[in-house]
C-alpha positions as CSV (number, residue, x, y, z in Angstrom):
1,M,-8.4,28.6,-7.1
2,T,-7.4,26.4,-4.1
3,E,-7.1,22.8,-5.4
4,C,-9.6,19.9,-4.5
5,V,-8.2,17.5,-1.7
6,T,-9.8,14.0,-1.5
7,V,-9.0,11.4,0.6
8,V,-9.6,7.8,-0.5
9,I,-10.4,5.1,1.6
10,P,-10.8,1.2,0.6
11,A,-12.7,-0.5,3.1
12,R,-13.7,-4.1,3.1
13,N,-15.0,-5.4,6.4
14,A,-13.5,-2.7,8.5
15,A,-16.2,-1.9,10.6
16,A,-14.0,-2.5,13.6
17,T,-11.1,-0.2,12.4
18,L,-13.0,2.5,10.1
19,A,-14.2,4.9,13.0
20,A,-11.0,5.3,14.3
21,Q,-9.3,6.4,11.0
22,L,-12.2,8.6,10.0
23,S,-11.8,10.8,14.3
24,A,-8.2,10.7,12.9
25,L,-9.2,12.6,9.5
26,D,-11.1,14.8,12.1
27,G,-8.2,15.7,14.2
28,Q,-6.6,17.0,11.2
29,L,-4.6,20.1,11.8
30,G,-3.8,22.9,9.2
31,D,-6.5,24.9,7.2
32,V,-6.3,22.3,4.5
33,K,-9.6,21.7,3.0
34,F,-10.3,18.0,2.1
35,D,-13.3,15.7,1.2
36,V,-13.0,12.2,2.0
37,V,-14.6,9.1,-0.2
38,V,-15.3,5.9,1.8
39,V,-14.9,2.8,-0.9
40,D,-17.2,0.2,0.4
41,N,-15.7,-3.0,-1.4
42,G,-18.6,-5.3,-1.2
43,S,-18.1,-5.7,3.2
44,T,-20.1,-8.2,4.8
45,D,-20.1,-6.2,8.0
46,D,-21.2,-3.0,9.1
47,T,-18.7,-1.0,7.2
48,A,-20.8,1.1,5.2
49,A,-23.1,2.1,7.9
50,V,-20.3,3.0,10.3
51,A,-18.8,5.3,7.2
52,R,-22.3,7.1,6.7
53,G,-23.2,7.2,10.6
54,H,-19.7,9.5,10.9
55,R,-20.4,13.3,11.4
56,S,-17.5,15.4,11.0
57,N,-17.0,18.9,11.2
58,R,-13.5,19.3,9.1
59,Y,-14.7,17.3,6.1
60,S,-17.4,16.1,4.1
61,L,-17.6,12.2,3.8
62,R,-19.3,10.0,1.1
63,V,-19.3,6.3,0.3
64,V,-18.7,4.6,-2.8
65,E,-20.3,1.2,-3.4
66,E,-17.5,-1.1,-5.8
67,A,-18.6,-4.5,-5.7
68,N,-15.5,-6.3,-7.5
69,A,-13.2,-7.7,-4.6
70,G,-9.6,-6.2,-4.5
71,V,-8.1,-2.8,-3.0
72,N,-6.9,-1.3,-6.5
73,W,-11.2,-1.8,-7.5
74,S,-11.6,0.4,-4.3
75,R,-9.1,2.8,-5.1
76,N,-10.0,3.2,-8.6
77,A,-13.8,3.6,-7.6
78,G,-12.6,6.2,-5.2
79,I,-10.4,8.2,-6.9
80,A,-12.9,8.1,-10.4
81,S,-15.8,9.7,-7.8
82,A,-13.3,12.4,-6.9
83,P,-13.0,15.9,-8.7
84,D,-9.8,17.1,-10.4
85,G,-6.8,18.0,-8.0
86,L,-4.9,16.1,-5.5
87,V,-5.9,12.5,-4.0
88,L,-4.5,10.9,-0.6
89,L,-4.5,7.4,-0.3
90,C,-4.7,6.0,3.2
91,D,-6.2,2.7,4.5
92,A,-9.3,2.0,6.8
93,D,-7.3,-0.2,9.2
94,D,-4.7,2.6,9.9
95,E,-4.4,5.9,12.1
96,V,-3.2,8.9,10.1
97,R,-1.2,11.2,12.5
98,S,-2.5,15.0,13.0
99,G,-0.3,16.2,10.4
100,W,-0.9,13.9,7.5
101,V,-2.9,15.6,5.1
102,S,-1.0,19.0,5.6
103,A,2.1,17.3,5.0
104,M,1.1,15.3,1.9
105,V,-0.3,18.2,0.3
106,A,2.7,20.5,0.8
107,A,5.1,17.7,-1.0
108,C,3.0,17.1,-3.8
109,E,3.9,19.2,-6.6
110,P,3.2,18.9,-10.9
111,G,4.8,16.1,-12.1
112,T,5.3,14.4,-9.0
113,W,3.5,11.8,-6.5
114,V,4.4,12.1,-2.5
115,G,4.7,9.1,0.0
116,G,4.7,9.4,3.5
117,V,6.1,7.2,6.6
118,V,4.8,4.3,8.4
119,D,4.9,4.0,11.8
120,Y,4.4,0.4,13.1
121,A,4.8,0.8,17.0
122,A,2.1,2.4,17.6
123,L,-0.4,-0.2,17.1
124,N,1.3,-3.1,17.1
125,S,3.2,-5.2,19.9
126,Q,6.8,-5.9,19.9
127,R,6.1,-9.7,18.9
128,T,3.9,-8.7,15.9
129,R,6.7,-6.5,14.8
130,L,9.3,-8.8,15.6
131,Q,7.2,-11.9,13.5
132,W,7.1,-9.2,10.3
133,G,10.3,-8.2,10.4
134,T,9.2,-4.3,10.7
135,P,11.4,-1.6,11.8
136,V,9.8,1.5,14.1
137,V,9.2,2.7,11.2
138,S,9.4,2.6,7.8
139,S,12.4,4.9,6.2
140,V,11.8,8.2,4.2
141,V,10.7,7.8,0.7
142,E,13.8,8.9,-1.4
143,P,13.5,11.3,-4.6
144,G,13.5,9.8,-7.8
145,P,16.5,9.2,-10.1
146,T,17.9,12.0,-12.1
147,A,19.1,12.2,-15.5
148,A,22.3,10.5,-14.6
149,G,20.0,7.3,-15.0
150,E,20.2,6.1,-11.2
151,P,18.1,2.7,-10.7
152,Y,14.3,3.1,-9.6
153,V,13.6,1.9,-6.2
154,D,9.7,1.9,-4.9
155,R,9.3,3.3,-1.6
156,T,5.7,4.1,-1.5
157,F,3.2,2.8,0.4
158,G,-0.3,2.3,-0.8
159,C,-1.4,3.4,2.9
160,T,-0.1,7.0,2.8
161,C,0.8,8.5,-1.1
162,G,-0.8,11.0,-3.2
163,F,-0.7,12.0,-6.2
164,H,-2.7,14.4,-8.8
165,R,-5.7,12.9,-10.3
166,S,-4.4,13.6,-13.9
167,M,-1.6,11.4,-13.3
168,W,-4.0,8.7,-12.6
169,E,-5.8,9.0,-15.7
170,E,-2.9,10.0,-18.0
171,L,-1.8,6.2,-16.4
172,G,-5.0,4.4,-16.7
173,G,-5.3,3.5,-13.0
174,F,-4.3,1.2,-11.0
175,D,-4.0,-2.6,-12.3
176,H,-7.3,-4.3,-11.0
177,R,-5.4,-7.8,-11.8
178,L,-2.6,-6.9,-8.9
179,S,-5.6,-6.7,-6.5
180,G,-4.2,-9.1,-4.0
181,I,-2.3,-8.5,-0.7
182,G,1.2,-7.1,-0.8
183,G,2.5,-4.7,-3.5
184,D,-1.0,-3.4,-5.4
185,E,0.6,0.0,-5.7
186,T,4.1,-1.2,-6.5
187,E,3.1,-1.2,-10.3
188,F,1.3,1.2,-10.5
189,F,4.2,3.7,-9.3
190,T,6.8,2.2,-11.5
191,R,4.7,3.0,-14.7
192,A,4.6,6.6,-13.1
193,H,8.0,6.9,-13.1
194,A,8.9,5.4,-16.6
195,A,5.9,8.0,-17.5
196,G,8.3,10.7,-16.2
197,Y,7.0,11.2,-13.0
198,L,8.9,11.4,-9.7
199,P,8.5,10.7,-5.8
200,R,8.7,13.4,-3.4
201,A,9.4,12.7,0.1
202,A,6.9,13.7,2.9
203,P,8.6,12.9,6.4
204,A,5.7,14.4,8.3
205,A,3.3,12.6,6.7
206,V,3.2,9.7,9.4
207,V,-0.1,6.9,9.4
208,A,0.1,4.5,12.2
209,Y,-0.1,1.2,10.4
210,R,-2.1,-2.4,11.6
211,L,-0.3,-5.3,10.9
212,R,-2.1,-8.7,11.6
213,P,-0.6,-10.4,14.2
214,G,0.2,-14.4,14.1
215,V,2.9,-16.0,12.2
216,V,0.2,-17.6,9.9
217,N,-0.8,-14.0,8.8
218,M,2.7,-13.2,8.4
219,C,3.0,-16.5,6.1
220,R,0.2,-16.1,4.2
221,Q,0.8,-12.5,2.7
222,R,4.2,-13.4,2.2
223,F,2.9,-16.1,0.0
224,R,0.8,-13.8,-1.2
225,Q,3.3,-11.4,-2.1
226,G,5.7,-13.8,-4.2
227,R,2.9,-15.2,-6.0
228,Q,1.7,-11.1,-7.0
229,Q,5.2,-10.5,-7.9
230,V,5.3,-13.4,-10.5
231,R,1.9,-12.1,-11.8
232,W,3.2,-8.5,-12.3
233,L,5.8,-10.5,-14.7
234,A,3.0,-11.9,-16.9
235,I,1.3,-8.1,-17.1
236,A,4.2,-5.8,-17.1
237,G,5.4,-3.9,-20.2
238,D,9.6,-4.7,-21.0
239,S,10.4,-1.5,-19.2
240,N,8.3,-2.3,-16.1
241,R,9.0,-5.5,-15.6
242,P,10.3,-6.3,-11.7
243,S,13.1,-7.8,-11.2
244,L,13.1,-11.2,-10.7
245,P,14.8,-14.5,-10.3
246,D,13.1,-17.4,-13.2
247,R,11.4,-20.5,-11.7
248,P,14.8,-22.5,-11.6
249,T,16.5,-20.1,-9.6
250,T,13.5,-19.8,-7.3
251,R,13.1,-23.6,-7.0
252,R,17.2,-23.6,-5.9
253,A,16.9,-20.7,-3.5
254,L,13.9,-22.6,-1.7
255,V,15.8,-26.2,-1.2
256,K,19.4,-23.8,0.0
257,V,16.6,-21.9,2.4
258,V,15.0,-25.4,3.5
259,V,18.6,-27.1,4.1
260,A,19.7,-23.8,5.9
261,A,17.1,-24.3,8.3
262,P,19.0,-25.1,11.3
263,R,21.0,-21.9,11.1
264,Y,17.9,-20.0,11.7
265,L,17.0,-21.9,15.1
266,W,18.8,-19.4,17.3
267,S,16.3,-16.8,17.8
268,A,12.8,-16.0,17.3
269,G,13.5,-13.2,14.8
270,A,15.7,-15.6,12.8
271,R,12.9,-18.1,12.9
272,Y,10.3,-15.9,11.2
273,Q,12.6,-14.4,8.4
274,W,12.9,-18.1,7.8
275,M,9.4,-18.5,7.8
276,A,9.0,-15.2,5.7
277,S,11.4,-16.1,2.8
278,V,10.0,-19.8,2.5
279,S,6.6,-18.5,2.1
280,R,7.6,-15.9,-0.2
281,H,9.8,-18.4,-2.5
282,L,6.5,-20.9,-2.2
283,G,4.2,-18.4,-3.8
284,R,6.9,-17.3,-6.3
285,L,6.8,-20.7,-7.3
286,T,2.6,-21.3,-7.0
287,G,2.8,-18.0,-9.5
288,Y,5.1,-19.5,-11.7
289,R,3.2,-22.6,-12.2
290,S,-0.1,-20.9,-13.0
291,L,1.7,-19.0,-15.5
292,A,2.6,-22.4,-17.1
293,G,-0.8,-23.6,-16.7
């Protein structure tokens, strides 16, 4: 019996970009059959109408409503509506390459999850990539550690990943308390690894990733990522806690970065790196303050 494959797309106010992602899925090569679930996450634009109006000869499409705001709420709602089988996640503002589905399905075996590659160049200007400090493409996801005990390092992107629905059920789904911007998926895959699952690479599963242009957007997301890291500390079990400096260490690191500002003025790339570091430290300090309160 052929395994069911479901592509889940969380979407919030994505009317301007969703059609391009759906069209990219229309163009998938290979004979893998799959369905698509678009999760409308309380959008105030025409996201749901764009999804419902899309017609495809490649797949059937359903729209699921999730009123609770947050990408992990959306992921869980979409996966809950999917049949048993393989679930692939991508985002509403990106564009998967034509071999994405086939490559993801081929790489995902029982007891594993699969991660693809992110292309930062296709949908973003060189200036935007410089502001965010991204490479042209992400590194390929490396295999998980062996019994020898290598440390686990997460390299899975929520915009190009896949796993069996049974793994999601066993782990209790994505944690909606971490449903902010940046690293929403990291805690889930860390739990998966702790439960004995291993990552597998799908280097041919490429997604063109859309960055939000502008320094303000970059700094805002780095701040939220820092705050999210601390929030994870408050909910993670001992074996799943992220490696993170404590509040005094973070405060000292921020002071050092601020004092070192003149050293980062020599190039635009260095200045953006400095702003990202300051934003992340401030986010962590805000997170620690909220925990103390």
